[in-house]
N, C-alpha and C positions, 0 to 999 in steps of 0.2 A: 812211702810207707803211709798205709792207712788201716787205721784200727777200729772196729766195731766196738762200741761201747756201749754198755747196759746200764742206765742211770734210772734209779728208784728213788723218787724222793721222798716217801713216807712210807712206813712200814705196810699199808695197804694199798698204795697206788700201782696203777699200772705202768710196768716199765716204759720207759722211753731209750731209744736209739740212736746216738750219734755216731758219726764217723768223723775222723782226726782228717785232717785238712793240713795244706803245706803251711798256712798260714799258723795254725794251734801248734803245729811241731816246731816252726820255726819261734814262734813266741816262747814255747818252753824251753828250746835250745839255748836262748838268750837269757830268760831269769833265771835258770837254774844251773847253766853251765854246762848243758848236756851236748851229747853226739846222737845222731841217729842210732848209731849201735846200743847206745845205752838205752833204749826203748826196750830189747830184750830183757832187761833186769828192771823195768819198770815197777812201782808200787802204787799205793793209795795216793799219796800226793801227787804223782806224776796223772794218772787216770783222771782223778779229781780237777787237776789244774786242766787237762784236755777239756772236759764237761764243761768247766767254768767259762773257759775261753769261748767255746763253739756256742754256747748259750748268749753269752755277751754279743759274740756277732750277729748272732739270731735277731739280736735287738730286747731281750732281757734284761728288765730293771734289775740289776746286782749290784751289791755293794761293791766300791773300789777296790777293796782288798779282799784278794783271795781266799785268805784264811778266815776273815770274818764271815764270808758266807759258808766256810764248812762251819764254822762256830754256830752260825744260824740255822744249821741244819743238820741238827744229831742223828735223826733216823734216815738220812740218805746214804746210799750205798752207790758205787760207781766201779763196775767190774769190766775187764776187759771180755767181749765174745769170740772175738776172731781176728785174726791180721789177715785183714782183704786186700793187702797189696799184691799189685800185679807180680810176679817173680822173674815175668821177662817182658820188660815193658817194651823193649825196643825189637820184640818178635817179626820176624819181616814178613808182615801179612800182605797179600795181593791186592795191588790198587788198578785201576782201571790203565791199560797201556802198559801192565808190566807182565 
Protein backbone atom coordinates (compact mmCIF):
# COMPACT_ATOMS: atom_id res chain seq x y z
CA UNK A 1 0.00 0.00 0.00
CA UNK A 2 1.50 3.31 -1.08
CA UNK A 3 -0.53 6.46 -0.60
CA UNK A 4 0.50 9.93 -1.76
CA UNK A 5 -0.25 12.53 0.94
CA UNK A 6 -0.48 16.28 0.42
CA UNK A 7 0.78 18.08 3.54
CA UNK A 8 0.25 21.83 3.86
CA UNK A 9 1.76 23.13 7.10
CA UNK A 10 0.22 26.63 7.15
CA UNK A 11 -2.50 28.40 5.20
CA UNK A 12 -0.18 30.04 2.63
CA UNK A 13 2.56 27.41 2.56
CA UNK A 14 3.50 25.40 -0.49
CA UNK A 15 2.27 21.81 -0.16
CA UNK A 16 4.68 18.97 0.43
CA UNK A 17 4.08 15.48 -0.90
CA UNK A 18 4.85 12.38 1.13
CA UNK A 19 4.43 8.71 0.25
CA UNK A 20 3.56 6.07 2.81
CA UNK A 21 6.10 3.32 3.38
CA UNK A 22 5.92 -0.17 4.79
CA UNK A 23 7.24 1.20 8.08
CA UNK A 24 4.65 3.98 8.32
CA UNK A 25 1.81 1.57 7.56
CA UNK A 26 3.09 -1.10 9.98
CA UNK A 27 3.45 1.46 12.78
CA UNK A 28 -0.09 2.73 12.06
CA UNK A 29 -1.41 -0.84 12.21
CA UNK A 30 0.30 -1.39 15.57
CA UNK A 31 -0.68 1.94 17.16
CA UNK A 32 -4.34 1.95 16.11
CA UNK A 33 -4.97 -1.80 15.81
CA UNK A 34 -5.66 -1.47 12.07
CA UNK A 35 -5.38 -3.77 9.08
CA UNK A 36 -4.37 -2.74 5.53
CA UNK A 37 -7.98 -2.91 4.34
CA UNK A 38 -8.88 -0.28 6.96
CA UNK A 39 -6.92 2.26 4.90
CA UNK A 40 -9.81 2.36 2.42
CA UNK A 41 -11.87 4.05 5.14
CA UNK A 42 -9.05 6.15 6.58
CA UNK A 43 -9.55 9.67 7.87
CA UNK A 44 -7.71 12.72 9.13
CA UNK A 45 -6.15 10.98 12.13
CA UNK A 46 -4.78 8.22 9.92
CA UNK A 47 -3.41 10.57 7.24
CA UNK A 48 -1.90 12.83 9.89
CA UNK A 49 -0.26 9.90 11.66
CA UNK A 50 1.31 8.70 8.41
CA UNK A 51 2.64 12.21 7.70
CA UNK A 52 3.96 12.51 11.27
CA UNK A 53 5.72 9.15 11.01
CA UNK A 54 7.24 9.96 7.63
CA UNK A 55 8.54 13.33 8.85
CA UNK A 56 10.03 11.73 12.00
CA UNK A 57 11.81 9.12 9.87
CA UNK A 58 13.10 11.92 7.63
CA UNK A 59 14.73 13.40 10.74
CA UNK A 60 12.48 16.36 11.51
CA UNK A 61 12.37 17.37 15.16
CA UNK A 62 8.76 16.74 16.22
CA UNK A 63 7.12 16.20 19.61
CA UNK A 64 7.19 12.62 20.85
CA UNK A 65 3.40 12.67 21.08
CA UNK A 66 1.55 12.60 17.76
CA UNK A 67 -1.52 14.41 19.12
CA UNK A 68 0.72 17.16 20.57
CA UNK A 69 2.10 17.71 17.06
CA UNK A 70 -1.44 18.15 15.74
CA UNK A 71 -2.29 20.52 18.57
CA UNK A 72 0.81 22.63 17.82
CA UNK A 73 -0.11 22.93 14.13
CA UNK A 74 -3.76 24.07 13.93
CA UNK A 75 -3.46 25.39 10.34
CA UNK A 76 -1.96 22.20 8.95
CA UNK A 77 -3.88 20.00 6.53
CA UNK A 78 -3.12 16.48 5.33
CA UNK A 79 -5.11 14.93 2.53
CA UNK A 80 -4.58 11.83 0.41
CA UNK A 81 -3.89 12.63 -3.22
CA UNK A 82 -3.85 9.13 -4.65
CA UNK A 83 -3.24 5.50 -3.93
CA UNK A 84 -0.14 4.76 -5.97
CA UNK A 85 0.10 1.10 -4.99
CA UNK A 86 1.11 -1.14 -7.85
CA UNK A 87 -2.10 -3.15 -8.38
CA UNK A 88 -0.17 -6.14 -9.67
CA UNK A 89 3.27 -6.19 -8.02
CA UNK A 90 3.93 -9.79 -9.09
CA UNK A 91 3.25 -9.18 -12.77
CA UNK A 92 5.49 -11.51 -14.76
CA UNK A 93 7.89 -9.01 -16.29
CA UNK A 94 10.47 -10.27 -18.78
CA UNK A 95 14.00 -10.59 -17.49
CA UNK A 96 17.25 -11.64 -19.15
CA UNK A 97 17.29 -15.31 -20.08
CA UNK A 98 13.53 -15.76 -19.91
